[in-house]
N, C-alpha and C positions, 0 to 999 in steps of 0.2 A: 504494500500500500504506500502510495506517495503522499508526502506531506506538502501539498500545494495550497496556496491561498489565492484568492481572486486577484489580489494586487500583484502577486508574482506572475500569474498567468497573463494578466494584461501587460505587465512589463516585458514579457517575452515577445510582444509585437514590436517593441522599440527597435531592437537590432535588425529585425526584418524590414522595417520601414527605412532605417538608415542604409541598409544594403540596396534596397530598391532605388532610393534617391541617388546613391553612388553610381549604380550601373546605368541609370537613365542619363545622367550627366556624361558618363564615360562613353556610352554608345552614341549619344548625340554629338559629342565633340570629335570622336575618332572615326565617324562614318566615312569621311572622305579620305582617310589615311589607310584604310584597310581593304584588302581583297575581299571578294564576295565570300569565299570560303572561310576566311578568318573571322569576318563579321558574323557569319552564320554560326560558327562555333561559340563566339562570344555571346550572341543573343540566346542560343539554345542553353548554354551553361547558366546564363542569368536567370532564365525562366525556371530551370531545374532547381537551382539553389533557392530562389524566392518561394516557389511552391513548397519545397521541402520545409523551409523555415515557417511558412504560414500554416501549413498543416500541423507541424509540431506545436506551435503556439495555440492553435485551435484545439488540439487534443488536450493540452494542459488546461485551457479555459473550461472545456466541457467537463474535464475530470474534477477540477477545483470547485465547480458549481454544483457537482453532484448529478449532472444531467445524464452523462453516459461515459463509459470508458471506451472511446473509439481508438482502440489500441493500434490499428493499422496505420493511423496517422503518425504514431510514434515509431513504429517499426520501419516504415519506409524512409524515415528522415535521413539516417546515416548513408544508405546507398545512394539516394537521390542527391543529397548534398555533395557527396564525394565525387560522383560522376559530373555534377554540375561545375564544381570548382576546377576539375580536370579539363573540362571542355572550354571554359572561359579562359583558363590559363593558357591552354594550347592556342586559342584564337589570338590572344595578345602576343604570344611568343612568335606565332606565324607572321604577325604584322611586323615584328622587328627583324626576323631572320630572313624573310623572303625579300630580296633586295630589288630584283629587276624583273620587269614584266616581259613576257613573250607574247606572241599573238594568241588569240583566243583559242584556236584549234589545238595548238601545242599545250597550252595551259590546261585545257580540259582533259587531254590525254594523260598529262602528268598527275592531275588530281585523281582521275579514275584509277590510274595505276597505283598510286599511293594507297588509296582506300581499299582497293581490291587486295593488295599485298598485306595490308594491316589486318583485314578481315580474315584472310586465309591463315595468316600467322596466328591470330587469336584462336581460330578453330583448331589448328594443329596442336597448339599448347593445351587447349581444353581436352582434346581427345587423348593426348599423351598422358595427362594427369588422370583422366578417367580410366584408361587402360591399366595404368600402374597400380590403381587401387581396386581393380575389379575382383581380385582374388580374396579380398577381405570379407566378402559376404555382405551383411547388413551395414549400410553406411552409417557413420556416426554424424551427429548433428554438429555443424560448424558455423559459427556466427560470422567469422571473417572480419572481426572488428579492426584488427591491425591492418589488414589489406585495404579497407576503406579509408582508414586514417592516413595511410601512406599516400593514397590517391589525393585526399583532401590537402595534405601538406604540400604535395608537388604542385597542385593547382594554385593554392594560395601563394606559394613561393614564387611561381611564375608571375602572378598578378602583381605582387609587391615589388618584384625585381624590375618588371617592365615599367611600372609607375615610377620607380626610382631612377631608371634610365631616362625617362621622359623629363623628370624633374631636373636632372643634370643638364639635359639638352636645352631646357628652358632657362638655364642659369639660376635655378632655385634649388641647389643641392641640399639645403637645410630641410626641405620637405621630405627627404628620404628618412629622416628621423621619425616622422609620423607613420610612414609605411612600415618601417622596421618595428616600431612599437606595436602597431596594429597586428603584425605577424606574430610577434612574441605573445601578445595577449590572446590571439587565436590559438596558439599552441598551448597556452596555459588553460584555456577553456576546454580544449580537447583532453588534456590531462585530467582536469577536474571531472569531466563527464564520465570518465572511466572509474571514478570513485563511487562513494555511496550516494547515488543520485536520489535516494529516498529521503535523505535528510534535508530539512528546510534550510538549514544554515549553508550546507554545501550548494544547494540550488541557488540561493541568493548570491553567493560568491560567484558561482558560474554565470549567473545572470548579469551581474555587474561587470564581470570580465568581458563577456560577449558584447555588452553595450559599449564599453570602452574601445574594444577592438573595431567594431563597425563604425563607431563615432569618429575615431581617428582616421579611418579609411575614407569616410565621407568628407571630413574636413580637408584631408590632403587632396582629394580629387576636386573639390570645390575650389581650392586655391590654385590647383593646376589649371582649371578652366579659366579662372580669373586672369592668369598670367599667360594665356595663349595656347592652351591645350589643343584647341580646334585647328591651329596652324601647324601642328607638328606633322612631319612627313618622314617615313622611313623607306618608302618605295621610290623607285625611279622609273619614269616612263621611258619606253624605248620606241 
């Protein structure tokens, strides 16, 4: 049984709102600087993370009010959020790393080749692990928490690293402090979420840490936007 209060449940919407504002500003500002594929990854990841956070906050609100324990809203949170951060981090990384445009036909072939190769590799890895454990009989339950946390950390790391690079290019390197602190607080929140989440004290600490993390991220992106984020370009037209 979880020790949630209505005030705690409502506070859980705050970091979700901060994240949404951050990503709206970021997508609005970087639209002209990103390839279609990179922007699609950023947009898809944003929606994934936002929906995961909103469902988790709603589960907590329903639970605290005594209405219903909509447990699936809680269970889908970590997988959805992890994949979401990985997607948006990949989108921003693609914006920075892909330097030169080729013609549309060649670009489409390269994109298709990349995703087909990635899909086939993923299938091969899954089949390999499945065959390696087929002799064990009845499969054991596995939550995969560490797997999802690693994905989330990689995505968050890419997000904060790219924003730091942008801050340096806009000659505002002091903003990297905000993104570094946001990343550290996000790691701390992940650590706390693995502890006794049934405790009200731990949940309030986790809540405050998450609000700080998303608040610092939003502040940093707002300041980047103020200092010319929409003018940043990493690609070269050919």
